[in-house]
ZAMARGU-4260 file (C-alpha; in steps of 0.2 Angstrom, whole numbers, plus 5000, padded with zeros to 4 digits):
<rodrens>
0) 4670/5863/5060 | 4656/5859/5074 | 4648/5846/5062 | 4663/5838/5057 | 4671/5837/5074
5) 4654/5828/5080 | 4656/5816/5065 | 4674/5812/5070 | 4669/5810/5089 | 4655/5797/5084
10) 4666/5788/5071 | 4680/5786/5085 | 4669/5780/5099 | 4675/5765/5107 | 4659/5756/5105
15) 4642/5758/5099 | 4627/5752/5109 | 4617/5740/5097 | 4601/5748/5102 | 4606/5765/5097
20) 4616/5762/5082 | 4604/5766/5068 | 4600/5782/5077 | 4619/5786/5077 | 4622/5781/5060
25) 4608/5792/5054 | 4615/5805/5065 | 4632/5804/5056 | 4625/5805/5039 | 4616/5821/5043
30) 4632/5830/5051 | 4642/5824/5036 | 4629/5832/5024 | 4628/5847/5035 | 4648/5849/5036
35) 4649/5846/5017 | 4637/5860/5013 | 4645/5872/5024 | 4662/5869/5017 | 4656/5871/5000
40) 4647/5888/5003 | 4661/5894/5013 | 4676/5891/5001 | 4666/5896/4985 | 4663/5912/4994
45) 4681/5915/5000 | 4687/5912/4982 | 4674/5924/4975 | 4681/5937/4989 | 4699/5933/4981
50) 4694/5935/4964 | 4685/5951/4967 | 4697/5960/4976 | 4713/5953/4969 | 4718/5946/4985
55) 4737/5944/4989 | 4745/5927/4982 | 4748/5922/5000 | 4729/5922/5005 | 4724/5915/4989
60) 4737/5900/4991 | 4731/5897/5009 | 4713/5897/5004 | 4717/5886/4989 | 4726/5874/5000
65) 4713/5872/5013 | 4700/5871/5000 | 4709/5856/4993 | 4708/5847/5008 | 4690/5850/5011
70) 4687/5846/4994 | 4696/5829/4995 | 4685/5825/5009 | 4668/5830/5001 | 4668/5836/4983
75) 4681/5826/4972 | 4682/5839/4958 | 4698/5845/4950 | 4706/5861/4957 | 4705/5873/4942
80) 4721/5883/4935 | 4712/5901/4935 | 4723/5906/4920 | 4721/5891/4908 | 4706/5883/4916
85) 4713/5866/4916 | 4715/5855/4932 | 4732/5856/4940 | 4728/5842/4953 | 4714/5830/4954
90) 4710/5827/4973 | 4709/5810/4977 | 4700/5802/4992 | 4699/5784/4996 | 4682/5787/5007
95) 4673/5789/4990 | 4663/5778/4978 | 4660/5783/4960 | 4643/5785/4953 | 4648/5782/4936
100) 4649/5764/4936 | 4633/5755/4934 | 4628/5736/4937 | 4625/5723/4924 | 4608/5716/4922
105) 4613/5697/4926 | 4595/5692/4932 | 4583/5689/4918 | 4568/5701/4914 | 4555/5689/4914
110) 4541/5700/4906 | 4526/5694/4895 | 4537/5695/4880 | 4551/5684/4887 | 4539/5671/4894
115) 4529/5670/4878 | 4546/5666/4868 | 4552/5654/4881 | 4535/5646/4879 | 4535/5645/4860
120) 4553/5637/4859 | 4553/5618/4857 | 4565/5606/4866 | 4575/5606/4849 | 4576/5624/4850
125) 4584/5623/4867 | 4596/5610/4862 | 4602/5621/4847 | 4605/5635/4859 | 4616/5624/4869
130) 4625/5618/4855 | 4628/5637/4850 | 4635/5640/4867 | 4648/5627/4864 | 4653/5633/4847
135) 4655/5651/4853 | 4667/5643/4867 | 4676/5635/4854 | 4678/5650/4843 | 4683/5661/4858
140) 4697/5649/4861 | 4703/5648/4844 | 4703/5668/4841 | 4712/5670/4859 | 4724/5657/4854
145) 4727/5666/4838 | 4729/5683/4846 | 4742/5675/4858 | 4751/5668/4844 | 4752/5685/4835
150) 4758/5694/4850 | 4772/5680/4854 | 4778/5681/4836 | 4778/5701/4835 | 4788/5702/4852
155) 4800/5690/4847 | 4803/5698/4830 | 4804/5715/4837 | 4814/5712/4852 | 4825/5701/4842
160) 4829/5715/4830 | 4832/5727/4844 | 4843/5717/4854 | 4854/5712/4838 | 4856/5730/4833
165) 4861/5735/4851 | 4872/5720/4853 | 4882/5724/4837 | 4884/5742/4842 | 4891/5737/4859
170) 4903/5724/4852 | 4908/5738/4840 | 4911/5752/4852 | 4919/5740/4866 | 4935/5739/4856
175) 4936/5757/4849 | 4927/5766/4864 | 4912/5776/4865 | 4899/5765/4874 | 4889/5780/4877
180) 4883/5780/4860 | 4877/5762/4863 | 4868/5768/4878 | 4859/5781/4869 | 4854/5769/4855
185) 4846/5757/4868 | 4836/5772/4876 | 4831/5778/4859 | 4824/5761/4853 | 4815/5759/4870
190) 4808/5776/4869 | 4802/5773/4850 | 4793/5757/4855 | 4785/5765/4870 | 4780/5781/4862
195) 4769/5771/4850 | 4762/5760/4864 | 4759/5775/4875 | 4751/5786/4862 | 4739/5772/4857
200) 4733/5770/4875 | 4734/5788/4883 | 4726/5797/4867 | 4715/5783/4859 | 4709/5770/4873
205) 4714/5774/4891 | 4705/5758/4897 | 4717/5748/4888 | 4731/5753/4900 | 4739/5740/4913
210) 4735/5722/4912 | 4715/5724/4912 | 4714/5711/4925 | 4706/5723/4938 | 4693/5728/4924
215) 4688/5709/4920 | 4687/5706/4939 | 4675/5721/4940 | 4665/5715/4925 | 4663/5697/4931
220) 4658/5704/4948 | 4643/5713/4939 | 4650/5730/4937 | 4648/5738/4919 | 4665/5746/4917
225) 4663/5759/4901 | 4672/5753/4885 | 4680/5738/4893 | 4676/5724/4880 | 4676/5735/4864
230) 4685/5730/4849 | 4695/5747/4848 | 4701/5742/4866 | 4707/5725/4859 | 4717/5733/4845
235) 4725/5746/4857 | 4728/5732/4870 | 4737/5721/4858 | 4747/5734/4850 | 4751/5742/4866
240) 4758/5726/4874 | 4769/5721/4860 | 4777/5739/4860 | 4778/5738/4879 | 4788/5721/4879
245) 4798/5726/4864 | 4802/5743/4872 | 4811/5734/4886 | 4799/5740/4901 | 4798/5728/4916
250) 4782/5720/4909 | 4775/5704/4903 | 4763/5701/4889 | 4753/5687/4899 | 4742/5698/4910
255) 4734/5708/4895 | 4729/5691/4887 | 4716/5689/4900 | 4708/5705/4896 | 4710/5701/4877
260) 4701/5684/4879 | 4686/5694/4888 | 4685/5706/4874 | 4685/5693/4861 | 4672/5683/4870
265) 4661/5698/4872 | 4662/5702/4854 | 4660/5684/4846 | 4645/5680/4858 | 4635/5695/4851
270) 4637/5690/4834 | 4640/5708/4828 | 4652/5723/4830 | 4644/5738/4835 | 4661/5747/4833
275) 4661/5741/4814 | 4643/5742/4813 | 4642/5725/4806 | 4628/5713/4811 | 4631/5695/4806
280) 4613/5690/4811 | 4620/5676/4822 | 4618/5672/4841 | 4605/5685/4844 | 4598/5676/4858
285) 4614/5680/4868 | 4612/5698/4867 | 4610/5702/4884 | 4621/5703/4900 | 4616/5687/4908
290) 4624/5677/4893 | 4637/5690/4889 | 4645/5690/4906 | 4646/5670/4907 | 4655/5670/4890
295) 4667/5684/4895 | 4672/5672/4911 | 4675/5659/4898 | 4687/5672/4887 | 4696/5676/4903
300) 4699/5659/4906 | 4705/5655/4888 | 4717/5671/4891 | 4725/5662/4905 | 4726/5646/4896
305) 4734/5653/4881 | 4747/5663/4892 | 4752/5649/4903 | 4747/5634/4895 | 4735/5630/4910
310) 4718/5626/4905 | 4713/5620/4922 | 4721/5636/4929 | 4711/5646/4918 | 4695/5639/4925
315) 4700/5641/4942 | 4706/5658/4938 | 4688/5663/4933 | 4680/5654/4947 | 4692/5662/4961
320) 4695/5679/4954 | 4677/5684/4946 | 4662/5674/4942 | 4648/5678/4954 | 4636/5663/4948
325) 4642/5646/4943 | 4636/5630/4938 | 4642/5614/4931 | 4639/5616/4913 | 4647/5633/4913
330) 4663/5625/4920 | 4663/5614/4906 | 4661/5626/4893 | 4675/5637/4901 | 4687/5622/4902
335) 4682/5618/4883 | 4687/5636/4878 | 4704/5635/4888 | 4708/5619/4880 | 4705/5625/4862
340) 4714/5640/4866 | 4731/5632/4872 | 4729/5619/4858 | 4727/5634/4844 | 4742/5643/4851
345) 4753/5627/4853 | 4748/5621/4835 | 4752/5637/4826 | 4768/5641/4836 | 4774/5624/4831
350) 4772/5627/4813 | 4780/5645/4815 | 4796/5636/4824 | 4796/5623/4809 | 4791/5609/4820
355) 4772/5605/4815 | 4763/5594/4827 | 4775/5597/4841 | 4764/5602/4855 | 4777/5604/4869
360) 4775/5623/4871 | 4758/5625/4877 | 4758/5643/4883 | 4767/5661/4880 | 4777/5656/4895
365) 4781/5639/4902 | 4795/5635/4914 | 4802/5620/4906 | 4802/5602/4913 | 4808/5600/4930
370) 4814/5584/4936 | 4784/5680/4999 | 4772/5689/5006 | 4783/5704/5014 | 4790/5708/4996
375) 4773/5707/4989 | 4766/5718/5002 | 4780/5731/5000 | 4778/5731/4981 | 4759/5734/4982
380) 4762/5748/4995 | 4774/5757/4984 | 4763/5755/4970 | 4749/5761/4979 | 4756/5778/4983
385) 4763/5779/4966 | 4746/5777/4959 | 4738/5789/4969 | 4752/5802/4964 | 4748/5798/4946
390) 4728/5801/4949 | 4732/5818/4957 | 4745/5825/4945 | 4749/5814/4930 | 4731/5814/4922
395) 4734/5824/4905 | 4737/5812/4891 | 4753/5820/4885 | 4760/5819/4904 | 4756/5801/4904
400) 4766/5798/4888 | 4780/5807/4894 | 4781/5797/4910 | 4781/5781/4900 | 4796/5787/4889
405) 4805/5793/4905 | 4802/5774/4912 | 4808/5767/4895 | 4824/5778/4896 | 4828/5775/4914
410) 4826/5756/4911 | 4838/5756/4898 | 4851/5767/4907 | 4849/5756/4923 | 4851/5740/4913
415) 4866/5747/4903 | 4875/5753/4919 | 4872/5737/4929 | 4879/5727/4914 | 4894/5739/4912
420) 4900/5738/4930 | 4896/5720/4932 | 4913/5709/4932 | 4902/5693/4934 | 4909/5683/4918
425) 4905/5665/4915 | 4911/5652/4903 | 4901/5650/4886 | 4899/5632/4887 | 4891/5621/4874
430) 4874/5620/4884 | 4872/5638/4884 | 4860/5644/4870 | 4862/5663/4873 | 4854/5671/4859
435) 4860/5689/4864 | 4875/5685/4875 | 4886/5700/4878 | 4905/5698/4880 | 4909/5716/4885
440) 4925/5716/4895 | 4925/5698/4899 | 4938/5686/4891 | 4935/5678/4875 | 4924/5663/4877
445) 4915/5670/4890 | 4899/5681/4893 | 4892/5694/4905 | 4880/5685/4917 | 4871/5702/4922
450) 4867/5704/4903 | 4858/5688/4904 | 4845/5695/4915 | 4844/5713/4908 | 4849/5710/4890
455) 4833/5699/4886 | 4815/5697/4887 | 4808/5694/4904 | 4801/5677/4899 | 4819/5671/4893
460) 4827/5678/4909 | 4814/5668/4919 | 4819/5652/4911 | 4837/5655/4913 | 4835/5658/4931
465) 4826/5642/4932 | 4837/5631/4921 | 4855/5637/4921 | 4866/5626/4931 | 4873/5630/4948
470) 4887/5643/4948 | 4880/5653/4932 | 4876/5668/4943 | 4886/5674/4958 | 4875/5681/4973
475) 4880/5699/4970 | 4873/5699/4952 | 4857/5690/4959 | 4856/5704/4973 | 4858/5719/4963
480) 4846/5713/4949 | 4832/5709/4962 | 4834/5726/4970 | 4834/5736/4953 | 4820/5726/4944
485) 4810/5727/4960 | 4808/5746/4959 | 4808/5747/4939 | 4793/5734/4940 | 4784/5744/4954
490) 4786/5761/4944 | 4781/5753/4927 | 4764/5745/4933 | 4752/5759/4932 | 4759/5768/4917
495) 4749/5772/4902 | 4753/5757/4893 | 4746/5740/4890 | 4758/5729/4902 | 4755/5713/4914
500) 4763/5710/4932 | 4764/5692/4931 | 4781/5690/4922 | 4790/5704/4932 | 4784/5697/4948
505) 4790/5680/4943 | 4806/5687/4937 | 4809/5696/4954 | 4805/5680/4964 | 4815/5669/4953
510) 4831/5680/4957 | 4829/5681/4975 | 4824/5663/4976 | 4839/5657/4967 | 4850/5669/4978
515) 4843/5660/4993 | 4847/5643/4985 | 4865/5649/4983 | 4867/5655/5000 | 4859/5639/5008
520) 4872/5629/4998 | 4887/5639/5004 | 4882/5636/5022 | 4883/5617/5020 | 4894/5614/5005
525) 4895/5595/5007 | 4876/5592/5008 | 4868/5587/4991 | 4850/5593/4997 | 4853/5611/4992
530) 4861/5607/4975 | 4849/5615/4963 | 4846/5633/4965 | 4834/5633/4950 | 4820/5624/4961
535) 4822/5639/4974 | 4819/5651/4960 | 4804/5643/4955 | 4797/5643/4974 | 4803/5660/4976
540) 4793/5666/4959 | 4778/5658/4965 | 4780/5667/4983 | 4783/5683/4975 | 4768/5682/4962
545) 4757/5676/4977 | 4762/5691/4988 | 4757/5703/4974 | 4742/5696/4967 | 4735/5686/4981
550) 4728/5671/4970 | 4731/5654/4979 | 4720/5640/4971 | 4722/5646/4952 | 4740/5651/4954
555) 4745/5634/4961 | 4738/5625/4946 | 4745/5638/4934 | 4762/5635/4941 | 4761/5616/4941
560) 4754/5615/4924 | 4767/5628/4918 | 4781/5617/4925 | 4774/5601/4920 | 4778/5592/4936
565) 4766/5589/4949 | 4780/5586/4962 | 4781/5604/4966 | 4762/5606/4970 | 4764/5605/4988
570) 4779/5618/4991 | 4770/5630/4978 | 4754/5628/4988 | 4763/5631/5005 | 4772/5646/5000
575) 4757/5654/4991 | 4746/5652/5007 | 4760/5659/5017 | 4763/5674/5005 | 4744/5677/5005
580) 4742/5677/5024 | 4757/5688/5027 | 4753/5699/5013 | 4735/5702/5019 | 4741/5708/5036
585) 4749/5722/5029 | 4741/5727/5012 | 4727/5721/5000 | 4732/5712/4983 | 4738/5723/4969
590) 4722/5720/4958 | 4710/5725/4973 | 4720/5741/4977 | 4718/5747/4959 | 4699/5743/4959
595) 4698/5753/4976 | 4708/5768/4969 | 4696/5768/4954 | 4682/5770/4966 | 4673/5755/4958
600) 4658/5748/4969 | 4666/5731/4970 | 4655/5717/4980 | 4666/5705/4989 | 4660/5687/4994
605) 4653/5693/5010 | 4646/5708/5019 | 4657/5716/5032 | 4657/5706/5048 | 4650/5719/5059
610) 4635/5725/5049 | 4622/5714/5056 | 4614/5729/5065 | 4611/5738/5049 | 4594/5734/5040
615) 4588/5738/5022 | 4578/5753/5029 | 4595/5761/5033 | 4605/5756/5018 | 4592/5759/5004
620) 4590/5774/4993 | 4574/5784/4995 | 4564/5791/4990 | 4560/5781/4974 | 4555/5787/4958
625) 4541/5775/4953 | 4529/5775/4937 | 4510/5770/4936 | 4506/5754/4927 | 4498/5766/4913
630) 4509/5782/4913 | 4510/5797/4904 | 4523/5799/4890 | 4528/5817/4896 | 4531/5811/4914
635) 4542/5796/4906 | 4552/5808/4896 | 4554/5822/4911 | 4561/5808/4923 | 4573/5800/4910
640) 4579/5817/4905 | 4583/5823/4923 | 4601/5823/4924 | 4602/5826/4943 | 4596/5808/4947
645) 4600/5796/4931 | 4591/5782/4939 | 4592/5766/4929 | 4577/5755/4936 | 4560/5762/4941
650) 4547/5752/4951 | 4529/5751/4943 | 4515/5753/4956 | 4497/5753/4957 | 4487/5765/4967
655) 4490/5767/4981 | 4509/5765/4978 | 4508/5746/4979 | 4522/5736/4969 | 4517/5727/4953
660) 4533/5726/4943 | 4550/5734/4938 | 4556/5743/4922 | 4572/5748/4916 | 4578/5765/4909
665) 4584/5755/4893 | 4567/5746/4891 | 4558/5763/4893 | 4570/5771/4880 | 4566/5757/4867
670) 4547/5759/4870 | 4549/5778/4867 | 4559/5776/4851 | 4546/5764/4844 | 4532/5775/4851
675) 4522/5761/4860 | 4509/5772/4865 | 4491/5767/4870 | 4482/5779/4858 | 4493/5775/4843
680) 4490/5757/4846 | 4471/5760/4846 | 4471/5771/4830 | 4484/5759/4820 | 4477/5742/4822
685) 4490/5735/4810 | 4505/5742/4820 | 4519/5728/4822 | 4519/5722/4839 | 4535/5725/4849
690) 4547/5710/4850 | 4562/5705/4861 | 4571/5706/4846 | 4569/5725/4846 | 4577/5726/4863
695) 4591/5715/4858 | 4595/5725/4843 | 4597/5740/4853 | 4608/5731/4865 | 4621/5736/4873
700) 4623/5754/4867 | 4605/5761/4870 | 4602/5778/4863 | 4602/5792/4876 | 4585/5800/4880
705) 4591/5816/4871 | 4592/5809/4854 | 4573/5803/4855 | 4561/5816/4849 | 4544/5817/4857
710) 4532/5829/4850 | 4520/5841/4862 | 4505/5830/4856 | 4514/5814/4860 | 4519/5819/4877
715) 4500/5819/4881 | 4499/5801/4876 | 4498/5786/4888 | 4511/5771/4888 | 4506/5754/4896
720) 4520/5746/4904 | 4511/5730/4908 | 4518/5719/4895 | 4536/5725/4896 | 4540/5727/4916
725) 4547/5713/4926 | 4530/5708/4936 | 4541/5699/4948 | 4555/5708/4955 | 4564/5703/4970
730) 4559/5712/4986 | 4564/5711/5004 | 4554/5719/5020 | 4562/5734/5028 | 4569/5726/5043
735) 4580/5713/5033 | 4598/5714/5040 | 4612/5721/5029 | 4621/5703/5027 | 4605/5694/5021
740) 4602/5709/5009 | 4620/5707/5003 | 4619/5688/5000 | 4603/5689/4990 | 4610/5704/4979
745) 4628/5695/4976 | 4622/5678/4974 | 4608/5682/4961 | 4618/5695/4952 | 4603/5708/4955
750) 4604/5726/4949 | 4590/5732/4959 | 4582/5726/4974 | 4565/5733/4980 | 4563/5737/4998
755) 4544/5735/5003 | 4533/5738/5019 | 4522/5726/5027 | 4507/5731/5014 | 4519/5729/4999
760) 4521/5749/4996 | 4538/5753/4989 | 4549/5763/5002 | 4566/5761/4995 | 4578/5753/4983
765) 4594/5745/4986 | 4607/5745/4972 | 4626/5740/4972 | 4632/5757/4978 | 4621/5756/4993
770) 4630/5739/4999 | 4647/5743/4992 | 4649/5759/5002 | 4650/5749/5019 | 4666/5742/5023
775) 4678/5737/5038 | 4691/5751/5040 | 4703/5756/5055 | 4688/5762/5065 | 4676/5747/5062
780) 4661/5749/5049 | 4664/5764/5039 | 4653/5771/5026 | 4660/5778/5009 | 4653/5794/5002
785) 4646/5794/4983 | 4653/5806/4971 | 4652/5809/4953 | 4670/5805/4949
</rodrens>
């Protein structure tokens, strides 16, 4: 208690003296370590006491409750059910950073093998590699467009079948009574689709849940998210999003296209499938994180382009939301992939619709031709608390599927109720092309206006709000729809289904935007300036989406390209800027919230503003595990087998501890697998020399150290690391400020940054987690705790 009280008092001190800041910072870390150790031993002792002496339920519950609070601070492990041995509640604490995420090796490892290969390559060889990059980007665009085409056709077919069956049933029972049967049918069909999608995600590939945009943002930021670009993830994502949209959930199919494009890019660029165990012996040069990450940024852009028909918007999305490193050639290749993607989708959809060559529908959603920050912050805040609840309590796959089914049934029930009690009847004129119009209790020749919003796919509803003539909706209908759909969309995002938030956000914004247009027109009935509420629907849609996801530049271009009219560029830009400024004052963007809730070590564009007093000496990890240039095999095996550290980068030193290089865990595993030992090289003069191809063949799923057998005799051998280590790793002096370290690490896409003293001795190592744990909080600069979550 004393240690924790001291920590709190230090943290809440009104101001730090810059001269004493490093000392206070170190004291805080020591105090928190002492407090955590004390809490751990105390509560384990109390629980042991209760278990041994069968303590009363009251005492046991009190101890469990207090222990839960303490463990949320220090040890985020599941609280175990003593009877079944399963976690009832998973404590969650925002002040934690997960150790399970690793960085990508974006920086090239310029060892002797790499330099020899580059020297042997002729100018024609480099030119062929550049052509290969363009070919890969073209293939990424084609495949992403085909996947978007498949999703669009399947959703249209399945949703059309569902709504047709329900419409016939409603028309039948409107006359004879018994509409409750129609409600049950609607709920059952929704649940059937969602059940398939939920089971696929919850039991087969949980990483496919949601839109996948936060995961792609993290990947482009340099974080290696497990299983995010697997073929299995793509299959589950595609099937899941079809089932989610066809199941009537408040979701869109556009967001998951960005994740799908990233997976396609990661697969195509490697020229093989590790999931299918097929190697096509193509593009072997690109089997490394540097190239793969660039291609994934092209895939994400192609996904945006296919979803919205916005090639330029796709390029700007990759630039604004993800890629740390950028150059002109990469920009052109990404734009090429985006253009090919939207063209492929457009071409095949024109054939499907019986109009080959008509390229007027460039994306999965387009808003036709056209001659808010507060709501976004509220949406994000509600979804934030709902996500924390899910992390703590809805963590079993069966519970996740049950929640998805509950949301599907509630969505059907709410939609049916709203349509049933609505008396907003509109004439069914010749310009109306309502595919699933419901008459219900309206007179002949009229249709229920509420059904246009609810009894439809979200994309069709958005277009109706944009383009229907004034008077098509009354204000009460739009107000009720906005309110109910807002909460349904907020509840739906975060379920264990593949789903996007773009279209629900646009639909909510379009509804209240059109409502504002109608109200403005009612105040000035004689003025023609307020004539078209559809334009206010467009501006409202942009404001709502901007308030939720907080994209400005790329979203402006996406909206302009989707409308096909640059006239609305300026008002869209203004509302997006206002939505971002207002929303950021209250809450972060939705994707940033979900990244933080997953405890991902995400590096923002700049270091925290008040971090100049911190130096590399205070943020680095130490002591560092180093290897000698010629190291004993047994020592290497023991270090790699140590599960308590699980380091991935090791400085190579020459005595006395002076830095001469850096070598990765993955490289050492390949060397052990091929038994590249000094003694064996001497005894077998004809032994094949290890090449870069051997490392590329093992990428990206390097075998675990436990799968490599090293005999007792081999443990006594020596391994020469000179040829394989990176002899020129990036280093910084120990007195370098945190912002300078951050800028170097972020701009170059590093994984390890060595800290050396004045005589080049290794004294520490800076990794992504050492930098990401510092952020600006309510009490100034705060330090997150590292945990195995």
